[in-house]
C-alpha angles and dihedrals in degrees: 000000000000119000130207098246097056118109103229120098118230097181094085089058098050093079113081108266129207104210122132126239136192106283143106123248126250123207113272110267131198124271102214110144091208090072095062097107127052088229098208128147111265111264095016098123132254118004117248119244102271124150134254129207128223134271090048089195117026094199133092108279111142138176090028125200113190130191139166124226110186107309095341130088123209132190134187128203144187120267104172109194097358119110134247090035140208102032118215114220123199132206139164097202107026089246108068113052140181133189108250103175146306128273094209109052094191135005091248094171103107142319094279087074087059092054084245111140091330143033131236101206112155091007130085122062110026127162106333139161138253123198140163124221112207094195092070101016091241134142117221127202117191128183142146123236127209093343086283110099145339126251129202123199126186139196137167091222127031091233087065160176089223116192132188109256100184149332119233120200093221112084103224098206115212091350133193118202120212125194100202124215089258090053094253115143118228131178126205114198148146146087116265089331105067121202138181125216128193117214129211116265091261091049094235102111143028116255100179139356129190138171108244106174143018116204113238114247088236089066098041120198124015123181141129095088123204116183125211142169110208124172091343093307124113118226132188111196112206137182129221100210120264109348111030148052127205135178133210122209131196128186092182103065139282094304093056147173092237133199122205135225132178115244099182140344129185090350115176107247133221098248118076108239092012131114137254117299108246146142115032123099151270126257135178124221124225090261093055100258118137129222137185117219107196134161131242123214100241108162139207082038097045131235115333131195122253126183130213133171120250130210127189131231119235090258094052110266125133121242125195112228109234136202113215090339094308141088100276124253085211137020137171109280118256113268103239137142113281111268120264087230140353115273120244110268117245091222130052139073128330117190091176090244116182123018105287134065118254114247093252089077124085129177125232095249120334114322129232095248093201091066105054136050142175119218109146087315135034119259118197114190117192109269102173136041104216143117090221118085090199088065095043116110124219097038104154119209138200127189118250118242115230151266088016131340143160132225119205122189131191106213127191106199099172093115097050118122132212111290095023123134121197135164152088122312140189094225130203136100086305111038146172135187148190118215151111128300121191116196129158091355092303120119121207134173109227143180114222127186138166097070099151145170131200126231091277089054095249116142114260098169130027095193143277123236106231103169138014145173132191116248131194133198122034108284139061135173114227126196135192122186118199132194108198101171105143130239101061144027108287135204128258119190134193135209140163141207131204095188097044094242113055114062126202120205112237124198133342127306115282117225112228108206124226100211112134101213098095085054096202116085128235117292137193108246135195114207145170121180137158129235096187113024140341123255106083127109143186131201125219109207099178141008122192127187110193139171129211 
């Protein structure tokens, strides 16, 4: 997981490159998106050889760690300042994924993650590790926070509950957790200087730590460790941000010595305008086939997962299978048993049924849990008095689906108070929104842009109202359309409807930037904050994420 203060420059790698890597070519395969899923009846045996298309998830899931437990695949990702953190994705075929839960229930790492006296933008959950320990049937999440210490959370099911097992004083930067065949826990970590730590049998303390590798100056930076034991050999899988992948191998045990080999460098990726697939991890299917689940820099949408098959050389090194010298836009689907059920789609309608949020939702920083509720609808009571959305608590976010998608929200604003602001935003370090303002007893629907941050993530612009219309009654339907194809700044547009059917465009297009330095991509965001006094509320009856 790259961090802002490091000295390397990723921008040169965000353009699609054309270099060649070690790898053998596969026959060219078709690129039809309709062939992404095996499409077999659950429980009907092995899936037929269909094809899948990259990216396998066109949403922002970066710094991936991927594992298989039995017939189920799990992946974890970075979430920075969003809460809950470290989502756990689940799949039965490595192609179709759902969000099952979060390993870090709350960013309980200081008041700045509560938007209380400080802000945690571009901090929080960076590259971390997910592992499963068969001896006790437990999942482990491990990650360092703020370069200060490492936290380990555990659960017996990825849905939770997840609980903090321990805090370790050593910050294991960009760590990979290995459960060895003898049940010993090891951690590979570091930036350029790579180390391995052994944990106590209960996983609560460090027993030993040792530097095992120093990256040659000719390579530059290596980080993003993933730790494996394969056929008796120890491997540390490392990324060269943001255009390469390398692997270390030891035949002498987890503490080395290690030798290094390049896996890929400047490899042309599967997304037009996107970057080089890198970081992520390796996973083996039940039939013995290997795959590499990486991410592609694809701003303004973020970093999105792409999947490629792996083969191994006779002397034990992984090779990415290429299509015409590039990471394929399409490959034959993994041969796996048919899924026991269909995964929950990442797009569609949420009516906030029940009394808890679905795991696809994450708050901008920790919420004030006394000021929101779900009960067959989402109620957002004002939690902050501010004119700055970046300081407003209880802003609820949803990833944008690429390459283009639309979010539509049914908003009941009858309980708003004077000075309140509520609506639907395209949220990042430069933001815009459509929503409702109530001032002097008058309610208007408005489009606001020029919400901006500087490179230290301090607010430099709180927004300018550029269009408005008077609304009556108590409800309005708000819509934001986002184009997140990478390679350039892309437009976001806003519209509203008072009859639920006919939408009226409001305001100019908003330009969503494609700079990488905020790391997280743009998100749709639901918000309600006060500028005068607390006490107001809005109710979201329905949220729909749709694609053309």
